[in-house]
N, C-alpha and C positions, 0 to 999 in steps of 0.2 A: 447665363450668369445666374447662381443660386439666390433664391429670396431671403432676405434677412427675416429671422425668425420674428413673429409679431409679440411685443410685450403685453404680459398680461395687465390687468389693472393695479394690481398692487405693485409689481415690477415698475410699471409707467410712473406710479405715486411716488415711490420711494427715490428712485432715480431723480426724479424731477426736483424733490425736495432737496436731496443731497447737492445736486448740480447747482441750484440756485443759493445755496448757502456758502459753497466752497468758492463758485465764482464771486461771490460778494466780499468775502472776508479773507480771500487769500489770494496769493500771487505765485506765478510760475516760478518753479524752483524751490519753493518751501516743502517742508516735509512734515507728514501728518502721522501722528501715532494714533491708531485706533484701540479704544479699550474694548475688549471682547471676552465676555464671561462664558461665551458658549450657547446662552440662550437664544431664542429666536429674534429679539430685538437687537443684540448686539451682532447676531451672524447676518442678519440682513443688512444692517449696517456695513459691516466689513466688506460684503460681497458687492454691494453697490458703490461704495466709496472707492474701492479698487478700480472699478470699472469707470467711474466719473474722473478718478484722481489722473488716470493715464491720459484721458483727453484734454486735462487743463494743465498738464506739465507738472504735476505734483509728485514727489516722493512718497511712499506710504509704507509703513510697517505697523504691526499689533504687538499690543501687549495684553497678556492674561494675568491677572492679579489671583495668585493663591492664597487665600485667607488661611487656610489650614483649619478651618473650623468644623469640616466634615471627615469622615474617615476615608473617602475616596476622592479628595480634593486634588491630589497631586494626580491622580488618574484621570480625572476630569480636566485638567490643565494640559495635561499632555495630547489628549485626545482632541481637545480644541486645537491645540497648536497643529496637529497634524491635518485637521480638517481645513485650516486656514492656508496652510502650504498647498493644500490640493486645490484650493480655490485660485491659486497663482500668486500668492503672496512669497516673497523672498526671505522676508525678515518677519518671524512670528515668535517673538519673545515671552518667556514666564518670569514672572515676579514673585517671589513667595515673601510674605510679610507675617508678622507676629502682632496679632491684634489684641490690644489691651482691652480695659474693663470701665475707663472714663466715660460717663454719659450712658451707660448701658450697651447692650451687644450691637444693636443696630447701629447707633453713632458712632462706636469704637471701630466697627468694621468699615464704616463708610470715612472716617478720617486716616484710618490705616491705608485705604484703597487711593484716596488723593493724594496721599503723601507719597506712596509708591509710583502714582503716576507720573507726578510731577520729577519725582527722581529720576525715572527713567527718560522722560522728556529731555531732561538735561543731559543725561547721559549718552542719548542717541541725538542731540542737537536737532530735535524736532521743533518745529514752530508752534505746532497745534496738538492737542489732545482732543480726539472725536470720541464723542460720547452717544449712546444709544437711548437717551430718555424719550418716551414717548409722551403723547397727548395723556395717556393714562397715567403715567408717572405725573405729570403736571398737576392733574385734576386731584389726586392722592396729596400731593405736597401742598396746594391751596386748602384742602380741608383740613389737613393736619395743622396748619398755620391758624387757621379760624378756630379749631378745638383748642389751641393753646393760647389764645389771645395775642397771637404775634401782631406786629406793626404792619405797616404797608409793606415794608421791604419784604417779609415773608410771605405776606398774602400774594405780592405780584408774583410769587412763584419763581421757577427757574428762567434765565434768560437764554436766548438764541448763543449769545457769546457772552461768557464770564472771564474775563482775564485772558489766558491762553487755552480756554475751554470752548469747543464748538459743539451745539447741540442740535442737528439738522433735522432730526425727527419729532419735534415738539408738536408739531401739526399733524402727525401720523398716529394713528391708533395702533394699539396691541394686537388687534385682529389682522391689521394689515402687514404686519411685520410677520406674524405666523403664517399668513396666507403666501406672503413673498417667498419665505423658506420652503414651503410645500412647492410653490411653484418652479422653485429652482433647485428641487430636491435635494435641499440641504438638511442633514440630520442635525438636530439641535438638542442641547442637554435641557433637560426640565429640573430646575433646583427644587429639591423636595422642601426646602425652608420657604418656597413661595406658597405653600400650603399649610404652613404651621400658623396657627392662631396665636401662638405665644409672641409673635411679633405685630407690634402696633399697624404698621403699614399693611400687613397683609389681612387683619381685621377690616381696616378701612377699605381696601379691594374688594373682598370677598362677602362682607357682611355690610358695612355701612352705606356705600354707594349703591349696591342693589336694592338695599331697604330704601333708600330715598328715591331711587327711580322708581321703585314700586307704589310708594306713596304720594310722590309729587309729579309722577310721570317721567316720560323718557328726556334725556337732553341734559340730565344734571352735571354731569362731567364737562359737558361742552360750555353751559353756563358759568361754571367755575372758571374755565379757562378763559373765557370771554372777560369775566370779571377782574381775574389777574393780568389780563393784558391792559385794561383800563387802568388799574392801579398802579401798575408798571410805568406807563406814561407819566401819569402824575407824580409818582415818587421820583423818577428821574429827574423830572423839572424842579421840583421842590429841592431835590438834594443838590442841583446843580446852583439853584439860588443859595442854599445854604453854604455851600463851599464858597462861593464869591464873598459872602460875607464873613465867613471864618477868616480867609486870606486877608481881609480888609481891617477885621478887628483885632485879631490875635498878634500878640506880640509872642515869638518864639525862639527857644533856644533848642539845642539837641536834648535837654531833658526837662524841658518847661514849657507849658502855654500860659499866658496871662491875657484877660479880657477884662475891661470895665464893666462892671455891673449896670451901670446906667445904659450903656449902649446895649446890652444884651434885654434889658426890660423893655426897649422899644421894639423888639423884633416880634413878629406875629409868633403864638405859640409853636405852630407846624415848623417854622424856621429856627426857632430858639432850639427845641429840641434836637434838632438836625446839627445844628452848630456846636452843641454840648456833645453829641454823640462824635462829632469830628475832633473836638478837643480830646475827648478820651481816646479814641483812636488813633491820635496822632502819635501814641506810641506804640503803634502795631498790635494794639489789643483789639477784641471783638466784643465790644459792650452790648449789654442787653438793655431792653427798655427799663427794668429795674434800676440800673445803674443810672442811666438818663434822668430818670425822674428824681432819683436821690441827690443829683447834683441840682435839678432844678429847684429842689426845695431850698438850698442856700441862697437861691435867689428871691424866690416869693415868699419864703416863711423863715427868713432871716432873724435868729435871736441870740447871735452870739455863739453858736454851737461849735464844737471841736471840728478838728479837720476830719474829711469823709475818708475811709479806708475802702479803696476798689482794687480789685486784684491788678498788682502791678504798679499802682500809682496812689498818691494821696492828693485829695482836693480840699483846698485851703481858701476860705473868705477871709480876707483882712481889709477892713474899712470899705472900701469902693471897688476892690479889685478881687476876681476870683481866679486861682492859680492851681493849675494842675502839674503836678510835679512827679517824676519817675522815683521809684522807691529807692534806687541806689544813692539818690543825692540827699545828703543830710541837712 
């Protein structure tokens, strides 16, 4: 009987993390859609997910998003598709998108990519989209949130599960995914944009984090990740408390939310701000800290000011009630 080939350290680590996440969050018979760019992170994800999915009774396919931002992007997508078919995938899709300009090149590409992934998920009737974000991506995200003065939600980084998104490699470093691909002799695509300093995330990755490591000692990335884990736990708890308060205090219709000011004034500030965010986001918006503070000013600094106009809604305080109203309602 032939001996089973012993796994390398990188192979064992990545397969273990993927097996753990899939076993916890999926059910036999469900379908996974793995997002694959062709780089080391996503190719390692694709290879290990295919192996583990079979053992867990999961169907699995891949999708490569062609952003069309580089001259050979279509060729890269086709080559990635061929590599995935060679790995054993029966379904390796390519989705071409048109990237806009809103929010800058990085944000625009990211928004287009996530929209495309969700569209393909629905078209293929997949239950989950599996992403290859690593611990390095997590550290970069947290540091960017800190530099931008973001709140706890941004500083807590990416979650293992967000809606229909799974991120099984958040505890795995980029060095490990690169080694995994070497061990499995998988040829990967090295995106030239990952070295372009015109992108903020590349500057954080290649300049800022190495500088901090040099000045403050090794382990900065993991310290950022540990901090984000703690913040995520705190934010999840506070957000759950705030949601209960919102449901208890808010009077809602399809186009309005009304809450008595006196009841809001009794809330601790951390809960109050989250309740206000729930009120704004009731209309499927994505409020910023600036929006929440502007509404809070109608409570703490009320002097008869005019209605507040936010994207998609108007916020009005009248007597002892504050009302959030969708713009289409006159």
